[in-house]
C-alpha positions in Angstrom: 1.0 -26.5 9.7 2.5 -25.6 13.1 5.1 -22.8 13.1 8.4 -23.2 14.6 9.4 -21.2 17.8 11.5 -19.1 15.6 8.7 -18.4 13.3 6.3 -17.6 16.2 9.0 -15.2 17.8 9.5 -13.5 14.6 5.5 -13.1 14.1 5.4 -11.8 17.8 8.1 -9.2 17.0 6.3 -8.0 13.8 3.1 -7.6 15.7 4.6 -5.8 18.6 6.6 -3.4 16.3 3.4 -2.7 14.0 1.5 -1.8 17.2 4.1 0.3 18.6 5.1 2.2 15.3 1.5 2.7 14.4 0.6 4.2 17.9 3.5 5.9 18.9 5.6 6.8 15.8 8.8 5.4 14.3 11.2 7.7 16.1 9.5 7.1 19.6 10.1 3.3 19.5 13.2 1.5 20.2 14.0 -2.1 19.7 14.1 -2.5 23.4 10.5 -1.4 23.5 9.6 -4.0 20.7 11.4 -6.8 22.5 9.7 -6.1 25.6 6.1 -6.1 24.1 7.0 -9.2 22.0 8.2 -10.9 25.1 11.5 -11.7 23.5 15.1 -10.6 24.0 16.7 -7.8 22.4 18.9 -10.3 20.7 16.2 -12.3 19.2 14.9 -9.1 17.7 18.2 -8.2 16.0 18.5 -12.0 15.0 15.4 -11.5 12.8 15.8 -7.8 11.9 19.3 -6.5 11.8 17.9 -3.0 11.9 14.9 -0.9 12.7 14.5 0.0 9.1 14.4 -3.5 7.9 11.7 -4.3 10.5 9.9 -1.4 9.4 9.9 -2.5 5.9 8.2 -5.8 7.0 5.6 -3.9 8.8 4.7 -2.1 5.6 4.7 -5.2 3.7 2.6 -7.0 6.3 0.1 -4.0 6.4 -0.2 -4.1 2.7 -0.5 -8.0 2.7 -3.3 -7.8 5.4 -5.6 -6.5 2.7 -4.7 -9.1 0.2 -2.7 -6.8 -2.2 -5.1 -6.2 -5.2 -4.1 -8.1 -8.3 -4.8 -7.0 -11.7 -4.3 -9.6 -14.8 -5.3 -9.1 -18.3 -7.1 -11.8 -19.9 -7.1 -11.8 -23.7 -10.4 -10.6 -24.9 -11.1 -9.3 -21.4 -12.8 -6.1 -20.4 -10.2 -3.4 -19.7 -12.8 -1.1 -18.3 -14.2 -3.4 -16.0 -10.7 -4.6 -14.8 -9.6 -1.1 -14.3 -12.7 -0.2 -12.5 -12.6 -3.2 -10.2 -8.7 -2.6 -9.4 -9.5 1.2 -8.5 -12.2 -0.2 -5.9 -9.5 -2.6 -4.3 -7.0 0.1 -4.2 -9.4 2.5 -2.4 -10.7 -0.2 0.0 -6.9 -0.9 0.9 -5.8 2.7 1.5 -8.9 3.8 3.3 -8.5 1.1 5.7 -7.8 2.6 9.1 -4.4 0.5 9.7 -3.3 1.6 6.4 -4.1 5.3 7.1 -2.0 5.0 10.4 0.8 3.8 8.4 0.6 6.4 5.7 0.3 9.1 8.5 3.4 7.7 10.2 5.4 7.7 6.9 4.3 11.2 6.1 4.9 12.5 9.6 8.4 11.1 10.2 9.8 10.7 6.9 11.7 14.0 7.1 13.6 12.6 9.9 13.6 9.1 8.6 13.9 8.9 4.9 14.2 5.1 5.0 10.6 5.1 5.9 9.4 7.0 2.7 11.7 4.4 0.7 10.2 1.2 2.5 6.6 2.6 2.0 7.4 3.4 -1.7 9.1 0.0 -2.3 6.5 -2.1 -0.6 3.3 -0.1 -1.3 3.0 2.5 -4.1 5.7 1.0 -6.4 3.9 -2.4 -6.1 0.8 -0.9 -7.2 2.2 1.0 -10.1 4.2 -2.1 -11.4 0.9 -3.9 -11.3 -0.7 -1.4 -13.4 2.2 -1.0 -15.7 2.3 -4.8 -16.3 -1.5 -5.0 -17.1 -1.0 -2.2 -19.8 1.9 -4.2 -21.3 -0.3 -7.3 -21.4 -3.1 -5.3 -23.0 -0.8 -4.9 -26.0 -1.5 -1.5 -26.8 1.1 1.1 -27.5 2.0 3.0 -24.3 5.2 4.8 -24.5 5.6 5.5 -20.7 3.7 2.9 -18.9 4.9 4.2 -15.6 3.5 7.6 -16.2 0.3 6.0 -17.4 0.1 4.1 -14.2 0.8 7.1 -12.1 -2.0 8.8 -14.1 -4.4 6.1 -13.5 -3.8 5.8 -9.7 -3.4 9.7 -9.3 -6.9 10.3 -10.7 -8.7 7.8 -8.4 -6.5 9.1 -5.3 -6.9 12.9 -6.0 -10.7 12.5 -6.4 -11.5 9.9 -3.7 -8.8 9.6 -1.3 -6.7 12.8 -0.6 -9.5 15.2 -0.1 -11.2 12.8 2.4 -7.8 12.1 4.3 -7.3 16.1 4.4 -10.8 16.6 5.7 -11.9 18.6 2.8 -14.8 16.3 1.9 -16.8 13.8 3.6 -16.3 10.1 2.7 -18.0 9.5 -0.6 -21.0 7.4 -0.9 -20.5 4.1 -2.9 -22.5 5.6 -5.6 -20.2 8.5 -5.9 -17.1 6.2 -5.6 -18.6 4.1 -8.6 -19.4 7.4 -10.6 -16.1 8.7 -10.2 -14.1 5.7 -10.8 -16.0 4.9 -14.0 -15.5 8.5 -15.2 -11.7 8.3 -14.5 -11.2 4.9 -16.0 -13.2 5.8 -19.4 -11.0 9.1 -19.7 -7.8 6.9 -19.0 -8.8 4.4 -21.5 -9.5 7.1 -24.1 -6.5 8.9 -23.4 -4.4 5.7 -24.2 -6.6 4.2 -26.7 -7.0 0.9 -24.6 -10.5 0.0 -26.0 
């Protein structure tokens, strides 16, 4: 289906903003810069996005969606361990992507001056992952008193072992075999902790 002129302009604005934000930082980019790169008027930018914060939220959502945001759905009689291991691999693939890493660095570097970045990243990024895991745990039907905490523990184990140390340059990128081993071990411990088997 062919997009309307308005849809094409909106897309151009989002692409221009993503390129500028990820390359130059949030604070260094003006709506004028975005309009110029998108080849639209500043008024057109504001017609689609009344504020830079809303435009940034759209960028976070777009970057997240670029990776086919991972889904996790429990099927009765399904294999919880296999489901959680597969989801962990999908999360890692998404957050290790260079474009996602640029977004994360941007948020980390500029959220002190622009707290709205942290909120947009959280709402469109990590919160969605935690909600997905929480919904999965509810569907499994086992009593988990604090599903949000359990979701944070699951994601935290994976990221603490296989993401943050790499991002900080403390360890080299793990091999696929190491990823597999760590994910399996984390998931087994998580299942045991919450009696999900």
